[in-house]
N, CA, C, O and the ligand as a Tripos MOL2 file, in Angstrom:
@<TRIPOS>MOLECULE
protein
  241   239    61     0     0
PROTEIN
NO_CHARGES

@<TRIPOS>ATOM
      1 N         -96.5820  -64.5290   43.5020 N.3       1 MET1
      2 CA        -97.6600  -65.5010   42.9320 C.3       1 MET1
      3 C         -99.0650  -64.4950   43.0800 C.2       1 MET1
      4 O         -99.3260  -63.7710   44.0410 O.2       1 MET1
      5 N         -99.6320  -64.6240   42.2090 N.am      2 ASN2
      6 CA       -101.1000  -63.7880   42.4960 C.3       2 ASN2
      7 C        -102.0370  -64.5420   43.3390 C.2       2 ASN2
      8 O        -101.9250  -65.7600   43.4770 O.2       2 ASN2
      9 N        -102.9990  -63.8200   43.9300 N.am      3 ASP3
     10 CA       -103.8290  -64.3640   44.7970 C.3       3 ASP3
     11 C        -105.1710  -64.8260   44.0260 C.2       3 ASP3
     12 O        -106.2640  -64.2880   44.2100 O.2       3 ASP3
     13 N        -104.9430  -65.8680   43.1630 N.am      4 ALA4
     14 CA       -106.1200  -66.2550   42.5630 C.3       4 ALA4
     15 C        -107.1250  -67.0910   43.5080 C.2       4 ALA4
     16 O        -106.6240  -67.7740   44.4010 O.2       4 ALA4
     17 N        -108.4950  -67.0620   43.3490 N.am      5 PRO5
     18 CA       -109.2300  -67.7040   44.0860 C.3       5 PRO5
     19 C        -109.0380  -69.3960   43.9000 C.2       5 PRO5
     20 O        -108.3690  -69.7190   42.9180 O.2       5 PRO5
     21 N        -109.4460  -70.2510   44.5630 N.am      6 PRO6
     22 CA       -109.0410  -71.7540   44.3600 C.3       6 PRO6
     23 C        -110.2330  -72.3280   43.4470 C.2       6 PRO6
     24 O        -111.0580  -73.1740   43.7910 O.2       6 PRO6
     25 N        -110.1570  -71.8000   42.4410 N.am      7 VAL7
     26 CA       -111.2530  -72.4170   41.3380 C.3       7 VAL7
     27 C        -110.5420  -73.5650   40.7130 C.2       7 VAL7
     28 O        -109.3230  -73.6970   40.8240 O.2       7 VAL7
     29 N        -111.3640  -74.4700   39.9980 N.am      8 LYS8
     30 CA       -110.7370  -75.4670   39.3080 C.3       8 LYS8
     31 C        -109.7380  -74.8920   37.9900 C.2       8 LYS8
     32 O        -110.1240  -74.2300   37.0260 O.2       8 LYS8
     33 N        -108.6930  -75.2490   38.2090 N.am      9 GLU9
     34 CA       -107.7950  -74.5800   37.0730 C.3       9 GLU9
     35 C        -107.7090  -75.4460   35.8510 C.2       9 GLU9
     36 O        -107.3590  -76.6250   35.8140 O.2       9 GLU9
     37 N        -108.1120  -74.6160   34.7770 N.am     10 PRO10
     38 CA       -108.0320  -75.3420   33.5660 C.3      10 PRO10
     39 C        -106.6490  -75.8590   32.9800 C.2      10 PRO10
     40 O        -105.5820  -75.2550   33.0980 O.2      10 PRO10
     41 N        -106.7990  -76.8320   32.4580 N.am     11 ILE11
     42 CA       -105.8400  -77.5400   31.9660 C.3      11 ILE11
     43 C        -105.2460  -76.7270   30.5750 C.2      11 ILE11
     44 O        -105.9490  -76.5720   29.5760 O.2      11 ILE11
     45 N        -103.9220  -76.2650   30.6740 N.am     12 VAL12
     46 CA       -103.3980  -75.6140   29.5450 C.3      12 VAL12
     47 C        -102.1220  -76.5170   28.9850 C.2      12 VAL12
     48 O        -101.2520  -77.0350   29.6850 O.2      12 VAL12
     49 N        -102.2230  -76.5630   27.7180 N.am     13 CYS13
     50 CA       -100.9570  -77.1100   26.7470 C.3      13 CYS13
     51 C         -99.7970  -76.2940   27.1400 C.2      13 CYS13
     52 O         -99.8740  -75.1210   26.7750 O.2      13 CYS13
     53 N         -98.8590  -76.5880   27.7210 N.am     14 SER14
     54 CA        -97.5070  -75.9310   28.0610 C.3      14 SER14
     55 C         -96.9820  -75.6580   26.7040 C.2      14 SER14
     56 O         -95.9740  -74.9520   26.7240 O.2      14 SER14
     57 N         -97.3710  -76.0090   25.5800 N.am     15 ARG15
     58 CA        -96.2480  -75.8600   24.3130 C.3      15 ARG15
     59 C         -97.1810  -74.7760   23.6560 C.2      15 ARG15
     60 O         -96.6000  -73.7690   23.2500 O.2      15 ARG15
     61 N         -98.5930  -74.8420   23.4890 N.am     16 CYS16
     62 CA        -99.2040  -74.0680   22.3850 C.3      16 CYS16
     63 C        -100.2610  -73.1550   22.9870 C.2      16 CYS16
     64 O        -100.7680  -72.2300   22.3530 O.2      16 CYS16
     65 N        -100.6190  -73.5140   24.4610 N.am     17 GLY17
     66 CA       -101.5430  -72.5000   25.1770 C.3      17 GLY17
     67 C        -102.8320  -72.8650   25.2730 C.2      17 GLY17
     68 O        -103.6740  -72.2990   25.9690 O.2      17 GLY17
     69 N        -103.0250  -73.9500   24.4770 N.am     18 LYS18
     70 CA       -104.6760  -74.4180   24.2520 C.3      18 LYS18
     71 C        -104.9510  -74.8480   25.4470 C.2      18 LYS18
     72 O        -104.1050  -75.4840   26.0770 O.2      18 LYS18
     73 N        -106.3640  -74.5310   26.0380 N.am     19 THR19
     74 CA       -106.8360  -74.9550   27.3230 C.3      19 THR19
     75 C        -108.1860  -75.7700   26.9360 C.2      19 THR19
     76 O        -108.9620  -75.6540   25.9880 O.2      19 THR19
     77 N        -108.1480  -76.7590   28.2050 N.am     20 ALA20
     78 CA       -109.3630  -77.5040   28.2940 C.3      20 ALA20
     79 C        -109.6970  -77.5990   29.6300 C.2      20 ALA20
     80 O        -108.8320  -77.4630   30.4940 O.2      20 ALA20
     81 N        -111.1520  -77.8740   29.9690 N.am     21 GLU21
     82 CA       -111.6420  -77.8560   31.1290 C.3      21 GLU21
     83 C        -111.1990  -79.0930   31.9700 C.2      21 GLU21
     84 O        -110.8420  -78.9190   33.1350 O.2      21 GLU21
     85 N        -111.2120  -80.3820   31.3910 N.am     22 GLU22
     86 CA       -110.8560  -81.4030   31.8280 C.3      22 GLU22
     87 C        -109.6820  -81.9690   30.9680 C.2      22 GLU22
     88 O        -109.4500  -81.5240   29.8440 O.2      22 GLU22
     89 N        -108.9890  -82.9180   31.5130 N.am     23 LEU23
     90 CA       -107.8050  -83.4680   30.5680 C.3      23 LEU23
     91 C        -108.1870  -84.6900   29.5170 C.2      23 LEU23
     92 O        -108.3500  -85.8590   29.8650 O.2      23 LEU23
     93 N        -108.2830  -84.2600   28.3480 N.am     24 PRO24
     94 CA       -108.7610  -84.9430   27.3800 C.3      24 PRO24
     95 C        -107.7760  -86.4420   27.3370 C.2      24 PRO24
     96 O        -106.5610  -86.4460   27.5340 O.2      24 PRO24
     97 N        -108.4390  -87.4230   27.0960 N.am     25 LEU25
     98 CA       -107.4840  -88.5430   26.9090 C.3      25 LEU25
     99 C        -106.3130  -88.4920   26.1220 C.2      25 LEU25
    100 O        -105.2170  -88.9720   26.4120 O.2      25 LEU25
    101 N        -106.6540  -87.8280   25.0280 N.am     26 THR26
    102 CA       -105.5830  -87.6550   24.0520 C.3      26 THR26
    103 C        -104.2500  -86.6970   24.4810 C.2      26 THR26
    104 O        -103.2360  -86.7090   23.7830 O.2      26 THR26
    105 N        -104.3500  -85.9430   25.5890 N.am     27 TRP27
    106 CA       -103.2930  -85.1740   25.8980 C.3      27 TRP27
    107 C        -102.3900  -86.1770   26.8110 C.2      27 TRP27
    108 O        -102.7470  -87.2480   27.3020 O.2      27 TRP27
    109 N        -101.1320  -85.5430   26.9040 N.am     28 THR28
    110 CA       -100.1580  -86.0960   27.5670 C.3      28 THR28
    111 C         -99.7340  -85.2220   29.0260 C.2      28 THR28
    112 O         -99.6040  -83.9980   29.0320 O.2      28 THR28
    113 N         -99.5810  -85.9400   30.0250 N.am     29 CYS29
    114 CA        -99.1220  -85.1880   31.1420 C.3      29 CYS29
    115 C         -97.8210  -85.6180   31.7520 C.2      29 CYS29
    116 O         -97.6230  -86.7680   32.1420 O.2      29 CYS29
    117 N         -97.0460  -84.7610   31.8100 N.am     30 SER30
    118 CA        -95.6410  -85.0600   32.3120 C.3      30 SER30
    119 C         -95.2990  -84.1680   33.5750 C.2      30 SER30
    120 O         -95.7490  -83.0290   33.7030 O.2      30 SER30
    121 N         -94.5110  -84.7460   34.4490 N.am     31 VAL31
    122 CA        -94.2320  -84.0220   35.7850 C.3      31 VAL31
    123 C         -92.7650  -83.7490   35.8920 C.2      31 VAL31
    124 O         -91.9150  -84.6390   35.9170 O.2      31 VAL31
    125 N         -92.4990  -82.3680   35.9590 N.am     32 GLU32
    126 CA        -90.9620  -82.0500   35.9820 C.3      32 GLU32
    127 C         -90.8510  -81.2880   37.4430 C.2      32 GLU32
    128 O         -91.6480  -80.4510   37.8660 O.2      32 GLU32
    129 N         -89.9500  -81.6630   37.9530 N.am     33 ASN33
    130 CA        -89.8370  -80.9140   39.3850 C.3      33 ASN33
    131 C         -91.0990  -80.7360   40.2250 C.2      33 ASN33
    132 O         -91.2080  -79.7160   40.9060 O.2      33 ASN33
    133 N         -91.9450  -81.5530   40.2200 N.am     34 GLY34
    134 CA        -92.9740  -81.6170   41.0300 C.3      34 GLY34
    135 C         -94.2830  -80.6970   40.2280 C.2      34 GLY34
    136 O         -95.3880  -80.5330   40.7460 O.2      34 GLY34
    137 N         -93.8800  -80.1570   38.8680 N.am     35 ALA35
    138 CA        -95.0380  -79.2700   38.5980 C.3      35 ALA35
    139 C         -95.3230  -80.1610   37.2600 C.2      35 ALA35
    140 O         -94.4770  -80.7500   36.5870 O.2      35 ALA35
    141 N         -96.9240  -80.1000   37.0200 N.am     36 ARG36
    142 CA        -97.3210  -80.8960   36.1550 C.3      36 ARG36
    143 C         -97.2810  -79.9740   34.7020 C.2      36 ARG36
    144 O         -97.4910  -78.7610   34.7010 O.2      36 ARG36
    145 N         -97.0290  -80.6280   33.6920 N.am     37 HIS37
    146 CA        -97.2110  -80.0650   32.3060 C.3      37 HIS37
    147 C         -97.9430  -80.9500   31.4590 C.2      37 HIS37
    148 O         -97.8350  -82.1760   31.4180 O.2      37 HIS37
    149 N         -98.7340  -80.1850   30.7570 N.am     38 TYR38
    150 CA        -99.7930  -80.9250   29.6220 C.3      38 TYR38
    151 C         -99.3450  -80.5810   28.3380 C.2      38 TYR38
    152 O         -98.8200  -79.4900   28.1190 O.2      38 TYR38
    153 N         -99.5470  -81.6070   27.2990 N.am     39 LEU39
    154 CA        -99.5750  -81.3210   26.0690 C.3      39 LEU39
    155 C        -100.6740  -81.8830   25.3020 C.2      39 LEU39
    156 O        -101.1430  -83.0160   25.4170 O.2      39 LEU39
    157 N        -101.0100  -81.0120   24.5510 N.am     40 CYS40
    158 CA       -102.4760  -81.3190   23.6390 C.3      40 CYS40
    159 C        -101.9540  -82.5070   22.7310 C.2      40 CYS40
    160 O        -100.8060  -82.9520   22.7160 O.2      40 CYS40
    161 N        -102.9820  -82.9060   22.0150 N.am     41 GLU41
    162 CA       -102.7370  -84.0770   21.2460 C.3      41 GLU41
    163 C        -101.7580  -83.7000   19.9400 C.2      41 GLU41
    164 O        -101.0440  -84.6130   19.5260 O.2      41 GLU41
    165 N        -101.6880  -82.3890   19.2660 N.am     42 GLU42
    166 CA       -100.9580  -82.0630   18.3400 C.3      42 GLU42
    167 C         -99.7190  -81.7460   19.0190 C.2      42 GLU42
    168 O         -98.7360  -82.0090   18.3260 O.2      42 GLU42
    169 N         -99.4670  -81.2770   20.1270 N.am     43 CYS43
    170 CA        -98.1070  -81.0050   20.6210 C.3      43 CYS43
    171 C         -97.4430  -82.1340   21.0070 C.2      43 CYS43
    172 O         -96.2190  -82.2510   20.9490 O.2      43 CYS43
    173 N         -98.4150  -83.2110   21.5120 N.am     44 ALA44
    174 CA        -97.6000  -84.3350   22.0790 C.3      44 ALA44
    175 C         -97.0570  -85.0380   20.9170 C.2      44 ALA44
    176 O         -96.0040  -85.6650   21.0320 O.2      44 ALA44
    177 N         -97.7450  -84.9810   19.7060 N.am     45 ARG45
    178 CA        -97.3120  -85.8840   18.5900 C.3      45 ARG45
    179 C         -96.0150  -85.0620   18.0580 C.2      45 ARG45
    180 O         -95.0260  -85.6950   17.6890 O.2      45 ARG45
    181 N         -96.0330  -83.6930   18.0250 N.am     46 GLU46
    182 CA        -94.8750  -83.0050   17.8160 C.3      46 GLU46
    183 C         -93.4610  -83.3400   18.6490 C.2      46 GLU46
    184 O         -92.3190  -83.5120   18.2220 O.2      46 GLU46
    185 N         -93.9890  -83.3620   19.9840 N.am     47 ASN47
    186 CA        -93.0390  -83.6250   20.8850 C.3      47 ASN47
    187 C         -92.2570  -85.0050   20.7760 C.2      47 ASN47
    188 O         -91.0280  -85.0730   20.8000 O.2      47 ASN47
    189 N         -93.1420  -86.1440   20.6500 N.am     48 ILE48
    190 CA        -92.7100  -87.3830   20.4430 C.3      48 ILE48
    191 C         -91.6990  -87.3250   19.0660 C.2      48 ILE48
    192 O         -90.6340  -87.9420   19.0900 O.2      48 ILE48
    193 N         -92.1290  -86.4970   17.8000 N.am     49 ARG49
    194 CA        -91.3150  -86.6080   16.8580 C.3      49 ARG49
    195 C         -89.8970  -85.9720   17.3160 C.2      49 ARG49
    196 O         -88.8250  -86.4320   16.9230 O.2      49 ARG49
    197 N         -89.9880  -85.0630   18.0320 N.am     50 SER50
    198 CA        -88.6300  -84.4080   18.5160 C.3      50 SER50
    199 C         -87.8110  -85.2170   19.1320 C.2      50 SER50
    200 O         -86.6090  -85.3280   18.8870 O.2      50 SER50
    201 N         -88.5010  -85.8760   20.0470 N.am     51 ILE51
    202 CA        -87.6610  -87.0250   21.1250 C.3      51 ILE51
    203 C         -87.0920  -88.0260   20.2010 C.2      51 ILE51
    204 O         -85.9360  -88.3840   20.4220 O.2      51 ILE51
    205 N         -87.7660  -88.5600   19.1400 N.am     52 GLU52
    206 CA        -87.2080  -89.4120   18.2430 C.3      52 GLU52
    207 C         -86.0620  -88.8570   17.5030 C.2      52 GLU52
    208 O         -85.1080  -89.5530   17.1540 O.2      52 GLU52
    209 N         -86.1680  -87.5820   17.2650 N.am     53 GLY53
    210 CA        -85.0550  -86.9680   16.4280 C.3      53 GLY53
    211 C         -83.6980  -86.8290   17.4920 C.2      53 GLY53
    212 O         -82.5560  -87.0460   17.0860 O.2      53 GLY53
    213 N         -83.9600  -86.4900   18.7170 N.am     54 ARG54
    214 CA        -82.9450  -86.3980   19.6350 C.3      54 ARG54
    215 C         -83.3890  -86.7150   20.9560 C.2      54 ARG54
    216 O         -84.3190  -86.0970   21.4750 O.2      54 ARG54
    217 N         -82.7030  -87.7560   21.6020 N.am     55 LEU55
    218 CA        -83.0770  -88.2300   22.9760 C.3      55 LEU55
    219 C         -82.8540  -87.6580   24.1040 C.2      55 LEU55
    220 O         -83.1050  -88.1500   25.2050 O.2      55 LEU55
    221 N         -82.2700  -86.3690   23.8470 N.am     56 ASP56
    222 CA        -81.8200  -85.4680   25.1230 C.3      56 ASP56
    223 C         -82.9250  -84.6180   25.7430 C.2      56 ASP56
    224 O         -82.7730  -83.8350   26.6810 O.2      56 ASP56
    225 N         -84.0750  -84.8850   25.0800 N.am     57 SER57
    226 CA        -85.1570  -83.8210   25.5130 C.3      57 SER57
    227 C         -85.4090  -84.1020   26.9630 C.2      57 SER57
    228 O         -85.3100  -85.2170   27.4760 O.2      57 SER57
    229 N         -85.7530  -82.9580   27.5990 N.am     58 SER58
    230 CA        -86.0890  -82.9600   29.1830 C.3      58 SER58
    231 C         -87.5790  -83.0920   29.4150 C.2      58 SER58
    232 O         -88.0570  -82.9070   30.5340 O.2      58 SER58
    233 N         -88.2920  -83.4000   28.3970 N.am     59 TRP59
    234 CA        -89.7090  -83.6770   28.5780 C.3      59 TRP59
    235 C         -90.0270  -85.0720   29.6810 C.2      59 TRP59
    236 O         -90.8360  -85.1710   30.6030 O.2      59 TRP59
    237 N         -89.0910  -85.9820   29.1760 N.am     60 TRP60
    238 CA        -89.4720  -87.2930   29.7820 C.3      60 TRP60
    239 C         -88.5560  -87.7570   30.8510 C.2      60 TRP60
    240 O         -88.7680  -88.8250   31.4240 O.2      60 TRP60
    241 ZN       -100.7220  -77.7830   22.2910 Zn       61 ZN61
@<TRIPOS>BOND
     1     1     2 1
     2     2     3 1
     3     3     4 2
     4     3     5 am
     5     5     6 1
     6     6     7 1
     7     7     8 2
     8     7     9 am
     9     9    10 1
    10    10    11 1
    11    11    12 2
    12    11    13 am
    13    13    14 1
    14    14    15 1
    15    15    16 2
    16    15    17 am
    17    17    18 1
    18    18    19 1
    19    19    20 2
    20    19    21 am
    21    21    22 1
    22    22    23 1
    23    23    24 2
    24    23    25 am
    25    25    26 1
    26    26    27 1
    27    27    28 2
    28    27    29 am
    29    29    30 1
    30    30    31 1
    31    31    32 2
    32    31    33 am
    33    33    34 1
    34    34    35 1
    35    35    36 2
    36    35    37 am
    37    37    38 1
    38    38    39 1
    39    39    40 2
    40    39    41 am
    41    41    42 1
    42    42    43 1
    43    43    44 2
    44    43    45 am
    45    45    46 1
    46    46    47 1
    47    47    48 2
    48    47    49 am
    49    49    50 1
    50    50    51 1
    51    51    52 2
    52    51    53 am
    53    53    54 1
    54    54    55 1
    55    55    56 2
    56    55    57 am
    57    57    58 1
    58    58    59 1
    59    59    60 2
    60    59    61 am
    61    61    62 1
    62    62    63 1
    63    63    64 2
    64    63    65 am
    65    65    66 1
    66    66    67 1
    67    67    68 2
    68    67    69 am
    69    69    70 1
    70    70    71 1
    71    71    72 2
    72    71    73 am
    73    73    74 1
    74    74    75 1
    75    75    76 2
    76    75    77 am
    77    77    78 1
    78    78    79 1
    79    79    80 2
    80    79    81 am
    81    81    82 1
    82    82    83 1
    83    83    84 2
    84    83    85 am
    85    85    86 1
    86    86    87 1
    87    87    88 2
    88    87    89 am
    89    89    90 1
    90    90    91 1
    91    91    92 2
    92    91    93 am
    93    93    94 1
    94    94    95 1
    95    95    96 2
    96    95    97 am
    97    97    98 1
    98    98    99 1
    99    99   100 2
   100    99   101 am
   101   101   102 1
   102   102   103 1
   103   103   104 2
   104   103   105 am
   105   105   106 1
   106   106   107 1
   107   107   108 2
   108   107   109 am
   109   109   110 1
   110   110   111 1
   111   111   112 2
   112   111   113 am
   113   113   114 1
   114   114   115 1
   115   115   116 2
   116   115   117 am
   117   117   118 1
   118   118   119 1
   119   119   120 2
   120   119   121 am
   121   121   122 1
   122   122   123 1
   123   123   124 2
   124   123   125 am
   125   125   126 1
   126   126   127 1
   127   127   128 2
   128   127   129 am
   129   129   130 1
   130   130   131 1
   131   131   132 2
   132   131   133 am
   133   133   134 1
   134   134   135 1
   135   135   136 2
   136   135   137 am
   137   137   138 1
   138   138   139 1
   139   139   140 2
   140   139   141 am
   141   141   142 1
   142   142   143 1
   143   143   144 2
   144   143   145 am
   145   145   146 1
   146   146   147 1
   147   147   148 2
   148   147   149 am
   149   149   150 1
   150   150   151 1
   151   151   152 2
   152   151   153 am
   153   153   154 1
   154   154   155 1
   155   155   156 2
   156   155   157 am
   157   157   158 1
   158   158   159 1
   159   159   160 2
   160   159   161 am
   161   161   162 1
   162   162   163 1
   163   163   164 2
   164   163   165 am
   165   165   166 1
   166   166   167 1
   167   167   168 2
   168   167   169 am
   169   169   170 1
   170   170   171 1
   171   171   172 2
   172   171   173 am
   173   173   174 1
   174   174   175 1
   175   175   176 2
   176   175   177 am
   177   177   178 1
   178   178   179 1
   179   179   180 2
   180   179   181 am
   181   181   182 1
   182   182   183 1
   183   183   184 2
   184   183   185 am
   185   185   186 1
   186   186   187 1
   187   187   188 2
   188   187   189 am
   189   189   190 1
   190   190   191 1
   191   191   192 2
   192   191   193 am
   193   193   194 1
   194   194   195 1
   195   195   196 2
   196   195   197 am
   197   197   198 1
   198   198   199 1
   199   199   200 2
   200   199   201 am
   201   201   202 1
   202   202   203 1
   203   203   204 2
   204   203   205 am
   205   205   206 1
   206   206   207 1
   207   207   208 2
   208   207   209 am
   209   209   210 1
   210   210   211 1
   211   211   212 2
   212   211   213 am
   213   213   214 1
   214   214   215 1
   215   215   216 2
   216   215   217 am
   217   217   218 1
   218   218   219 1
   219   219   220 2
   220   219   221 am
   221   221   222 1
   222   222   223 1
   223   223   224 2
   224   223   225 am
   225   225   226 1
   226   226   227 1
   227   227   228 2
   228   227   229 am
   229   229   230 1
   230   230   231 1
   231   231   232 2
   232   231   233 am
   233   233   234 1
   234   234   235 1
   235   235   236 2
   236   235   237 am
   237   237   238 1
   238   238   239 1
   239   239   240 2
@<TRIPOS>SUBSTRUCTURE
     1 MET1         2 RESIDUE 1 A MET
     2 ASN2         6 RESIDUE 1 A ASN
     3 ASP3        10 RESIDUE 1 A ASP
     4 ALA4        14 RESIDUE 1 A ALA
     5 PRO5        18 RESIDUE 1 A PRO
     6 PRO6        22 RESIDUE 1 A PRO
     7 VAL7        26 RESIDUE 1 A VAL
     8 LYS8        30 RESIDUE 1 A LYS
     9 GLU9        34 RESIDUE 1 A GLU
    10 PRO10       38 RESIDUE 1 A PRO
    11 ILE11       42 RESIDUE 1 A ILE
    12 VAL12       46 RESIDUE 1 A VAL
    13 CYS13       50 RESIDUE 1 A CYS
    14 SER14       54 RESIDUE 1 A SER
    15 ARG15       58 RESIDUE 1 A ARG
    16 CYS16       62 RESIDUE 1 A CYS
    17 GLY17       66 RESIDUE 1 A GLY
    18 LYS18       70 RESIDUE 1 A LYS
    19 THR19       74 RESIDUE 1 A THR
    20 ALA20       78 RESIDUE 1 A ALA
    21 GLU21       82 RESIDUE 1 A GLU
    22 GLU22       86 RESIDUE 1 A GLU
    23 LEU23       90 RESIDUE 1 A LEU
    24 PRO24       94 RESIDUE 1 A PRO
    25 LEU25       98 RESIDUE 1 A LEU
    26 THR26      102 RESIDUE 1 A THR
    27 TRP27      106 RESIDUE 1 A TRP
    28 THR28      110 RESIDUE 1 A THR
    29 CYS29      114 RESIDUE 1 A CYS
    30 SER30      118 RESIDUE 1 A SER
    31 VAL31      122 RESIDUE 1 A VAL
    32 GLU32      126 RESIDUE 1 A GLU
    33 ASN33      130 RESIDUE 1 A ASN
    34 GLY34      134 RESIDUE 1 A GLY
    35 ALA35      138 RESIDUE 1 A ALA
    36 ARG36      142 RESIDUE 1 A ARG
    37 HIS37      146 RESIDUE 1 A HIS
    38 TYR38      150 RESIDUE 1 A TYR
    39 LEU39      154 RESIDUE 1 A LEU
    40 CYS40      158 RESIDUE 1 A CYS
    41 GLU41      162 RESIDUE 1 A GLU
    42 GLU42      166 RESIDUE 1 A GLU
    43 CYS43      170 RESIDUE 1 A CYS
    44 ALA44      174 RESIDUE 1 A ALA
    45 ARG45      178 RESIDUE 1 A ARG
    46 GLU46      182 RESIDUE 1 A GLU
    47 ASN47      186 RESIDUE 1 A ASN
    48 ILE48      190 RESIDUE 1 A ILE
    49 ARG49      194 RESIDUE 1 A ARG
    50 SER50      198 RESIDUE 1 A SER
    51 ILE51      202 RESIDUE 1 A ILE
    52 GLU52      206 RESIDUE 1 A GLU
    53 GLY53      210 RESIDUE 1 A GLY
    54 ARG54      214 RESIDUE 1 A ARG
    55 LEU55      218 RESIDUE 1 A LEU
    56 ASP56      222 RESIDUE 1 A ASP
    57 SER57      226 RESIDUE 1 A SER
    58 SER58      230 RESIDUE 1 A SER
    59 TRP59      234 RESIDUE 1 A TRP
    60 TRP60      238 RESIDUE 1 A TRP
    61 ZN61       241 GROUP 0 **** ****
């Protein structure tokens, strides 16, 4: 682990790497193994599409 100062962490889309200072309402948050993952609006849409295609996704 690096020794980053306790600043407010930016929200990062775990799929495309897009960042936001605050969680936009259009973004999706999921929790896996205690870690939070965010998806931006575009990636969430793509993710939903892939979930509909195959229901074995580990996202949900
Ligand atoms: Zn994204």
